[in-house]
Biopython code that builds the backbone (N, CA, C, O; Angstrom):
import numpy as np
from Bio.PDB.StructureBuilder import StructureBuilder

atoms = [
    (1, "MET", "N", (20.280, 68.558, 67.347)),
    (1, "MET", "CA", (19.854, 69.777, 67.982)),
    (1, "MET", "C", (18.688, 69.445, 69.031)),
    (1, "MET", "O", (17.759, 68.698, 68.725)),
    (2, "GLY", "N", (18.795, 70.024, 70.236)),
    (2, "GLY", "CA", (17.806, 69.834, 71.286)),
    (2, "GLY", "C", (16.501, 70.343, 70.999)),
    (2, "GLY", "O", (16.355, 71.461, 70.507)),
    (3, "VAL", "N", (15.469, 69.531, 71.299)),
    (3, "VAL", "CA", (14.091, 70.021, 71.197)),
    (3, "VAL", "C", (13.388, 70.034, 72.591)),
    (3, "VAL", "O", (13.482, 69.075, 73.358)),
    (4, "PRO", "N", (12.676, 71.169, 72.885)),
    (4, "PRO", "CA", (12.007, 71.207, 74.235)),
    (4, "PRO", "C", (11.006, 70.119, 74.312)),
    (4, "PRO", "O", (10.274, 69.884, 73.351)),
    (5, "THR", "N", (10.939, 69.396, 75.498)),
    (5, "THR", "CA", (10.082, 68.222, 75.691)),
    (5, "THR", "C", (8.707, 68.741, 76.130)),
    (5, "THR", "O", (7.668, 68.121, 75.902)),
    (6, "GLN", "N", (8.763, 69.894, 76.762)),
    (6, "GLN", "CA", (7.390, 70.515, 77.172)),
    (6, "GLN", "C", (7.364, 71.961, 76.885)),
    (6, "GLN", "O", (8.353, 72.692, 76.895)),
    (7, "ARG", "N", (6.166, 72.308, 76.633)),
    (7, "ARG", "CA", (5.875, 73.786, 76.292)),
    (7, "ARG", "C", (6.043, 74.651, 77.419)),
    (7, "ARG", "O", (5.603, 74.263, 78.501)),
    (8, "HIS", "N", (6.651, 75.840, 77.330)),
    (8, "HIS", "CA", (6.743, 76.876, 78.247)),
    (8, "HIS", "C", (5.347, 77.625, 78.362)),
    (8, "HIS", "O", (4.751, 77.967, 77.340)),
    (9, "THR", "N", (4.860, 77.859, 79.578)),
    (9, "THR", "CA", (3.597, 78.653, 79.623)),
    (9, "THR", "C", (3.907, 80.054, 79.288)),
    (9, "THR", "O", (5.043, 80.504, 79.137)),
    (10, "LYS", "N", (2.744, 80.739, 79.180)),
    (10, "LYS", "CA", (2.854, 82.197, 78.912)),
    (10, "LYS", "C", (3.440, 82.976, 80.162)),
    (10, "LYS", "O", (4.142, 83.974, 79.999)),
    (11, "SER", "N", (3.151, 82.523, 81.310)),
    (11, "SER", "CA", (3.670, 83.176, 82.578)),
    (11, "SER", "C", (5.294, 83.050, 82.588)),
    (11, "SER", "O", (6.048, 83.961, 82.933)),
    (12, "ARG", "N", (5.676, 81.829, 82.173)),
    (12, "ARG", "CA", (7.040, 81.540, 82.383)),
    (12, "ARG", "C", (7.910, 82.346, 81.219)),
    (12, "ARG", "O", (9.019, 82.832, 81.441)),
    (13, "ARG", "N", (7.232, 82.405, 79.960)),
    (13, "ARG", "CA", (7.733, 83.166, 78.907)),
    (13, "ARG", "C", (7.924, 84.676, 79.377)),
    (13, "ARG", "O", (8.963, 85.317, 79.215)),
    (14, "ASN", "N", (6.763, 85.144, 79.984)),
    (14, "ASN", "CA", (6.730, 86.683, 80.243)),
    (14, "ASN", "C", (7.684, 86.970, 81.450)),
    (14, "ASN", "O", (8.242, 88.061, 81.568)),
    (15, "LYS", "N", (7.844, 85.969, 82.321)),
    (15, "LYS", "CA", (8.780, 86.268, 83.505)),
    (15, "LYS", "C", (10.241, 86.349, 82.868)),
    (15, "LYS", "O", (11.055, 87.089, 83.420)),
    (16, "GLY", "N", (10.558, 85.740, 81.911)),
    (16, "GLY", "CA", (11.893, 85.716, 81.433)),
    (16, "GLY", "C", (12.051, 87.015, 80.689)),
    (16, "GLY", "O", (13.152, 87.565, 80.683)),
    (17, "ARG", "N", (11.014, 87.544, 80.057)),
    (17, "ARG", "CA", (11.099, 88.788, 79.300)),
    (17, "ARG", "C", (11.001, 90.073, 80.149)),
    (17, "ARG", "O", (11.123, 91.189, 79.644)),
    (18, "SER", "N", (10.762, 89.850, 81.543)),
    (18, "SER", "CA", (10.528, 91.021, 82.361)),
    (18, "SER", "C", (11.790, 91.933, 82.426)),
    (18, "SER", "O", (11.720, 93.125, 82.723)),
    (19, "HIS", "N", (12.786, 91.374, 82.168)),
    (19, "HIS", "CA", (14.204, 92.100, 82.375)),
    (19, "HIS", "C", (14.570, 92.820, 80.967)),
    (19, "HIS", "O", (15.515, 93.608, 80.936)),
    (20, "MET", "N", (13.890, 92.569, 79.929)),
    (20, "MET", "CA", (14.101, 93.039, 78.682)),
    (20, "MET", "C", (13.568, 94.501, 78.400)),
    (20, "MET", "O", (13.884, 95.104, 77.374)),
    (21, "ALA", "N", (12.675, 95.079, 79.446)),
    (21, "ALA", "CA", (12.126, 96.434, 79.327)),
    (21, "ALA", "C", (13.282, 97.362, 79.168)),
    (21, "ALA", "O", (14.385, 97.117, 79.656)),
    (22, "LEU", "N", (13.007, 98.437, 78.473)),
    (22, "LEU", "CA", (13.906, 99.644, 78.260)),
    (22, "LEU", "C", (13.912, 100.503, 79.537)),
    (22, "LEU", "O", (12.859, 100.755, 80.122)),
    (23, "LYS", "N", (15.050, 100.928, 79.945)),
    (23, "LYS", "CA", (15.210, 101.725, 81.101)),
    (23, "LYS", "C", (15.158, 103.163, 80.637)),
    (23, "LYS", "O", (15.606, 103.379, 79.511)),
    (24, "GLN", "N", (14.739, 104.052, 81.246)),
    (24, "GLN", "CA", (14.866, 105.464, 80.869)),
    (24, "GLN", "C", (16.304, 106.061, 81.213)),
    (24, "GLN", "O", (16.792, 105.860, 82.325)),
    (25, "PRO", "N", (16.883, 106.701, 80.369)),
    (25, "PRO", "CA", (18.139, 107.143, 80.551)),
    (25, "PRO", "C", (18.243, 108.162, 81.688)),
    (25, "PRO", "O", (17.303, 108.937, 81.863)),
    (26, "VAL", "N", (19.276, 108.208, 82.434)),
    (26, "VAL", "CA", (19.624, 109.111, 83.530)),
    (26, "VAL", "C", (20.323, 110.383, 82.994)),
    (26, "VAL", "O", (21.251, 110.243, 82.197)),
    (27, "PHE", "N", (19.934, 111.600, 83.380)),
    (27, "PHE", "CA", (20.554, 112.744, 83.009)),
    (27, "PHE", "C", (21.120, 113.460, 84.217)),
    (27, "PHE", "O", (20.632, 113.322, 85.338)),
    (28, "SER", "N", (22.235, 114.282, 83.938)),
    (28, "SER", "CA", (22.733, 115.150, 85.002)),
    (28, "SER", "C", (22.743, 116.487, 84.322)),
    (28, "SER", "O", (22.463, 116.624, 83.131)),
    (29, "TYR", "N", (23.093, 117.517, 85.168)),
    (29, "TYR", "CA", (23.172, 118.920, 84.655)),
    (29, "TYR", "C", (24.465, 119.376, 84.625)),
    (29, "TYR", "O", (25.282, 119.103, 85.505)),
    (30, "CYS", "N", (24.720, 120.107, 83.592)),
    (30, "CYS", "CA", (26.156, 120.804, 83.365)),
    (30, "CYS", "C", (26.322, 121.796, 84.458)),
    (30, "CYS", "O", (25.407, 122.558, 84.767)),
    (31, "ALA", "N", (27.514, 121.795, 85.064)),
    (31, "ALA", "CA", (27.811, 122.694, 86.213)),
    (31, "ALA", "C", (27.918, 124.173, 85.666)),
    (31, "ALA", "O", (27.639, 125.150, 86.362)),
    (32, "LYS", "N", (28.332, 124.246, 84.407)),
    (32, "LYS", "CA", (28.585, 125.545, 83.856)),
    (32, "LYS", "C", (27.304, 126.367, 83.277)),
    (32, "LYS", "O", (26.996, 127.508, 83.620)),
    (33, "CYS", "N", (26.632, 125.565, 82.342)),
    (33, "CYS", "CA", (25.485, 126.132, 81.662)),
    (33, "CYS", "C", (24.157, 125.634, 82.072)),
    (33, "CYS", "O", (23.117, 126.150, 81.663)),
    (34, "HIS", "N", (24.198, 124.600, 82.906)),
    (34, "HIS", "CA", (22.901, 123.988, 83.584)),
    (34, "HIS", "C", (21.895, 123.414, 82.583)),
    (34, "HIS", "O", (20.671, 123.494, 82.686)),
    (35, "VAL", "N", (22.594, 122.816, 81.586)),
    (35, "VAL", "CA", (21.747, 122.060, 80.541)),
    (35, "VAL", "C", (21.696, 120.608, 80.731)),
    (35, "VAL", "O", (22.722, 120.118, 81.202)),
    (36, "LYS", "N", (20.794, 119.869, 80.487)),
    (36, "LYS", "CA", (20.732, 118.460, 80.585)),
    (36, "LYS", "C", (21.867, 117.788, 79.804)),
    (36, "LYS", "O", (22.103, 118.158, 78.654)),
    (37, "LYS", "N", (22.583, 116.804, 80.393)),
    (37, "LYS", "CA", (23.678, 116.056, 79.736)),
    (37, "LYS", "C", (23.655, 114.649, 80.282)),
    (37, "LYS", "O", (23.179, 114.380, 81.385)),
    (38, "MET", "N", (24.215, 113.723, 79.423)),
    (38, "MET", "CA", (24.500, 112.380, 79.885)),
    (38, "MET", "C", (25.523, 112.444, 80.903)),
    (38, "MET", "O", (26.420, 113.269, 80.725)),
    (39, "PRO", "N", (25.550, 111.725, 81.937)),
    (39, "PRO", "CA", (26.538, 111.703, 83.014)),
    (39, "PRO", "C", (27.958, 111.045, 82.329)),
    (39, "PRO", "O", (27.921, 110.128, 81.509)),
    (40, "HIS", "N", (29.025, 111.586, 82.743)),
    (40, "HIS", "CA", (30.376, 111.286, 82.243)),
    (40, "HIS", "C", (30.580, 111.612, 80.835)),
    (40, "HIS", "O", (31.414, 111.039, 80.133)),
    (41, "GLN", "N", (29.801, 112.547, 80.433)),
    (41, "GLN", "CA", (30.050, 112.998, 79.017)),
    (41, "GLN", "C", (30.341, 114.538, 78.932)),
    (41, "GLN", "O", (29.963, 115.301, 79.821)),
    (42, "ILE", "N", (30.980, 114.930, 77.904)),
    (42, "ILE", "CA", (31.280, 116.378, 77.711)),
    (42, "ILE", "C", (29.837, 117.067, 77.332)),
    (42, "ILE", "O", (29.025, 116.556, 76.560)),
    (43, "CYS", "N", (29.677, 118.221, 77.960)),
    (43, "CYS", "CA", (28.469, 119.012, 77.536)),
    (43, "CYS", "C", (28.501, 119.439, 76.184)),
    (43, "CYS", "O", (29.466, 120.104, 75.809)),
    (44, "GLU", "N", (27.519, 119.132, 75.342)),
    (44, "GLU", "CA", (27.531, 119.631, 74.001)),
    (44, "GLU", "C", (27.332, 121.009, 73.755)),
    (44, "GLU", "O", (27.702, 121.545, 72.711)),
    (45, "ASN", "N", (26.677, 121.691, 74.810)),
    (45, "ASN", "CA", (26.262, 123.091, 74.697)),
    (45, "ASN", "C", (27.456, 123.973, 74.857)),
    (45, "ASN", "O", (27.698, 124.911, 74.097)),
    (46, "CYS", "N", (28.239, 123.610, 75.944)),
    (46, "CYS", "CA", (29.348, 124.574, 76.163)),
    (46, "CYS", "C", (30.897, 123.938, 76.036)),
    (46, "CYS", "O", (31.927, 124.608, 75.969)),
    (47, "GLY", "N", (30.811, 122.626, 76.023)),
    (47, "GLY", "CA", (32.110, 121.926, 75.773)),
    (47, "GLY", "C", (32.951, 121.718, 77.142)),
    (47, "GLY", "O", (34.166, 121.525, 77.100)),
    (48, "TYR", "N", (32.309, 121.762, 78.223)),
    (48, "TYR", "CA", (33.130, 121.676, 79.487)),
    (48, "TYR", "C", (32.836, 120.279, 80.038)),
    (48, "TYR", "O", (31.776, 119.714, 79.768)),
    (49, "TYR", "N", (33.772, 119.725, 80.811)),
    (49, "TYR", "CA", (33.670, 118.438, 81.505)),
    (49, "TYR", "C", (34.457, 118.651, 82.692)),
    (49, "TYR", "O", (35.640, 118.966, 82.570)),
    (50, "GLY", "N", (33.873, 118.498, 83.956)),
    (50, "GLY", "CA", (34.734, 118.571, 85.121)),
    (50, "GLY", "C", (35.162, 119.769, 85.464)),
    (50, "GLY", "O", (36.122, 119.872, 86.227)),
    (51, "GLY", "N", (34.499, 120.910, 84.938)),
    (51, "GLY", "CA", (34.948, 122.238, 85.243)),
    (51, "GLY", "C", (36.029, 122.808, 84.396)),
    (51, "GLY", "O", (36.518, 123.915, 84.624)),
    (52, "LYS", "N", (36.410, 122.003, 83.371)),
    (52, "LYS", "CA", (37.414, 122.453, 82.440)),
    (52, "LYS", "C", (36.924, 122.365, 81.048)),
    (52, "LYS", "O", (36.104, 121.517, 80.698)),
    (53, "GLU", "N", (37.489, 123.344, 80.173)),
    (53, "GLU", "CA", (36.914, 123.488, 78.773)),
    (53, "GLU", "C", (37.610, 122.358, 78.037)),
    (53, "GLU", "O", (38.841, 122.351, 78.032)),
    (54, "VAL", "N", (36.978, 121.466, 77.458)),
    (54, "VAL", "CA", (37.647, 120.270, 76.759)),
    (54, "VAL", "C", (37.592, 120.504, 75.304)),
    (54, "VAL", "O", (38.558, 120.272, 74.577)),
    (55, "ILE", "N", (36.331, 121.018, 74.827)),
    (55, "ILE", "CA", (36.064, 121.350, 73.414)),
    (55, "ILE", "C", (35.836, 122.806, 73.174)),
    (55, "ILE", "O", (35.045, 123.399, 73.907)),
    (56, "ASP", "N", (36.456, 123.434, 72.218)),
    (56, "ASP", "CA", (36.169, 124.751, 71.867)),
    (56, "ASP", "C", (34.907, 124.783, 70.815)),
    (56, "ASP", "O", (35.016, 124.715, 69.591)),
    (57, "VAL", "N", (33.714, 124.898, 71.542)),
    (57, "VAL", "CA", (32.502, 124.760, 70.772)),
    (57, "VAL", "C", (32.338, 125.873, 69.796)),
    (57, "VAL", "O", (31.739, 125.597, 68.757)),
    (58, "LEU", "N", (32.774, 127.080, 69.963)),
    (58, "LEU", "CA", (32.615, 128.115, 68.985)),
    (58, "LEU", "C", (33.478, 127.876, 67.739)),
    (58, "LEU", "O", (33.000, 128.192, 66.649)),
    (59, "ALA", "N", (34.713, 127.344, 67.806)),
    (59, "ALA", "CA", (35.442, 127.054, 66.760)),
    (59, "ALA", "C", (34.944, 125.960, 65.923)),
    (59, "ALA", "O", (35.119, 125.941, 64.704)),
    (60, "LYS", "N", (34.242, 124.931, 66.662)),
    (60, "LYS", "CA", (33.618, 123.801, 66.015)),
    (60, "LYS", "C", (32.437, 124.373, 65.173)),
    (60, "LYS", "O", (32.208, 123.888, 64.065)),
    (61, "LEU", "N", (31.741, 125.313, 65.633)),
    (61, "LEU", "CA", (30.521, 125.872, 64.944)),
    (61, "LEU", "C", (31.101, 126.564, 63.736)),
    (61, "LEU", "O", (30.686, 126.265, 62.617)),
    (62, "GLU", "N", (32.005, 127.439, 63.899)),
    (62, "GLU", "CA", (32.645, 128.103, 62.710)),
    (62, "GLU", "C", (32.978, 127.131, 61.692)),
    (62, "GLU", "O", (32.596, 127.314, 60.536)),
    (63, "LYS", "N", (33.679, 126.078, 62.030)),
    (63, "LYS", "CA", (34.158, 125.167, 60.964)),
    (63, "LYS", "C", (32.992, 124.577, 60.342)),
    (63, "LYS", "O", (33.046, 124.416, 59.122)),
    (64, "LYS", "N", (31.794, 124.174, 61.054)),
    (64, "LYS", "CA", (30.643, 123.744, 60.469)),
    (64, "LYS", "C", (30.028, 124.633, 59.401)),
    (64, "LYS", "O", (29.610, 124.212, 58.323)),
    (65, "GLU", "N", (30.010, 125.970, 59.818)),
    (65, "GLU", "CA", (29.431, 126.937, 58.947)),
    (65, "GLU", "C", (30.215, 127.030, 57.672)),
    (65, "GLU", "O", (29.637, 126.990, 56.586)),
    (66, "ARG", "N", (31.586, 127.161, 57.781)),
    (66, "ARG", "CA", (32.455, 127.148, 56.642)),
    (66, "ARG", "C", (32.072, 126.075, 55.692)),
    (66, "ARG", "O", (31.743, 126.314, 54.531)),
    (67, "LYS", "N", (32.122, 124.838, 56.230)),
    (67, "LYS", "CA", (31.883, 123.651, 55.365)),
    (67, "LYS", "C", (30.583, 123.719, 54.643)),
    (67, "LYS", "O", (30.494, 123.326, 53.480)),
    (68, "LYS", "N", (29.491, 124.247, 55.355)),
    (68, "LYS", "CA", (28.247, 124.377, 54.814)),
    (68, "LYS", "C", (28.211, 125.299, 53.712)),
    (68, "LYS", "O", (27.584, 125.017, 52.691)),
    (69, "LYS", "N", (28.876, 126.452, 53.852)),
    (69, "LYS", "CA", (28.935, 127.458, 52.752)),
    (69, "LYS", "C", (29.712, 126.990, 51.615)),
    (69, "LYS", "O", (29.313, 127.293, 50.491)),
    (70, "LYS", "N", (30.824, 126.255, 51.759)),
    (70, "LYS", "CA", (31.479, 125.642, 50.730)),
    (70, "LYS", "C", (30.587, 124.580, 49.918)),
    (70, "LYS", "O", (30.609, 124.522, 48.688)),
    (71, "LYS", "N", (29.858, 123.809, 50.667)),
    (71, "LYS", "CA", (28.955, 122.926, 49.987)),
    (71, "LYS", "C", (27.930, 123.559, 49.200)),
    (71, "LYS", "O", (27.625, 123.106, 48.097)),
    (72, "ASP", "N", (27.352, 124.625, 49.717)),
    (72, "ASP", "CA", (26.344, 125.394, 49.080)),
    (72, "ASP", "C", (26.800, 126.115, 47.776)),
    (72, "ASP", "O", (26.077, 126.198, 46.783)),
    (73, "LEU", "N", (28.103, 126.648, 47.863)),
    (73, "LEU", "CA", (28.689, 127.216, 46.628)),
    (73, "LEU", "C", (28.889, 126.060, 45.554)),
    (73, "LEU", "O", (28.547, 126.206, 44.380)),
    (74, "ALA", "N", (29.435, 124.971, 46.021)),
    (74, "ALA", "CA", (29.589, 123.848, 44.992)),
    (74, "ALA", "C", (28.294, 123.434, 44.227)),
    (74, "ALA", "O", (28.283, 123.133, 43.034)),
    (75, "VAL", "N", (27.123, 123.452, 45.106)),
    (75, "VAL", "CA", (25.955, 123.089, 44.471)),
    (75, "VAL", "C", (25.425, 124.207, 43.521)),
    (75, "VAL", "O", (24.811, 123.932, 42.489)),
    (76, "GLN", "N", (25.688, 125.463, 43.915)),
    (76, "GLN", "CA", (25.285, 126.541, 42.990)),
    (76, "GLN", "C", (26.052, 126.554, 41.674)),
    (76, "GLN", "O", (25.520, 126.805, 40.593)),
    (77, "GLU", "N", (27.362, 126.262, 41.845)),
    (77, "GLU", "CA", (28.275, 126.126, 40.602)),
    (77, "GLU", "C", (27.768, 124.992, 39.720)),
    (77, "GLU", "O", (27.752, 125.129, 38.497)),
    (78, "GLN", "N", (27.367, 123.908, 40.295)),
    (78, "GLN", "CA", (26.807, 122.845, 39.588)),
    (78, "GLN", "C", (25.567, 123.134, 38.758)),
    (78, "GLN", "O", (25.376, 122.699, 37.623)),
    (79, "LYS", "N", (24.690, 123.969, 39.495)),
    (79, "LYS", "CA", (23.316, 124.293, 38.757)),
    (79, "LYS", "C", (23.770, 125.349, 37.639)),
    (79, "LYS", "O", (23.221, 125.276, 36.540)),
    (80, "ALA", "N", (24.673, 126.253, 37.849)),
    (80, "ALA", "CA", (24.993, 127.191, 36.832)),
    (80, "ALA", "C", (25.705, 126.523, 35.695)),
    (80, "ALA", "O", (25.603, 127.013, 34.570)),
    (81, "GLY", "N", (26.419, 125.440, 35.897)),
    (81, "GLY", "CA", (27.126, 124.789, 34.830)),
    (81, "GLY", "C", (26.185, 123.993, 33.975)),
    (81, "GLY", "O", (26.526, 123.692, 32.831)),
    (82, "LYS", "N", (25.125, 123.665, 34.415)),
    (82, "LYS", "CA", (24.071, 122.723, 33.589)),
    (82, "LYS", "C", (23.467, 123.572, 32.475)),
    (82, "LYS", "O", (22.637, 123.084, 31.708)),
]
sb = StructureBuilder()
sb.init_structure("model")
sb.init_model(0)
sb.init_chain("A")
sb.init_seg("    ")
for serial, (resi, resn, name, xyz) in enumerate(atoms, 1):
    if name == "N":
        sb.init_residue(resn, " ", resi, " ")
    sb.init_atom(name, np.array(xyz, "f"), 0.0, 1.0, " ", f" {name:<3s}", serial, name[0])
structure = sb.get_structure()
């Protein structure tokens, strides 16, 4: 295995690390609801991309609520069974 023959100085080390800095993400705005979103991504708020509805957000919310209610009922039944 190779061993470095000379030590790298602090400045050479830091110059190499200069490109490792994190870059701030770029945001764009949804054309329909004007909420910040990542470019080339579906808007999480309204479900639109490129002026077309891709995801039915309301149906997704209803499904989440039903799932949560079902889970809450299961927890209550478990507590009542003890």
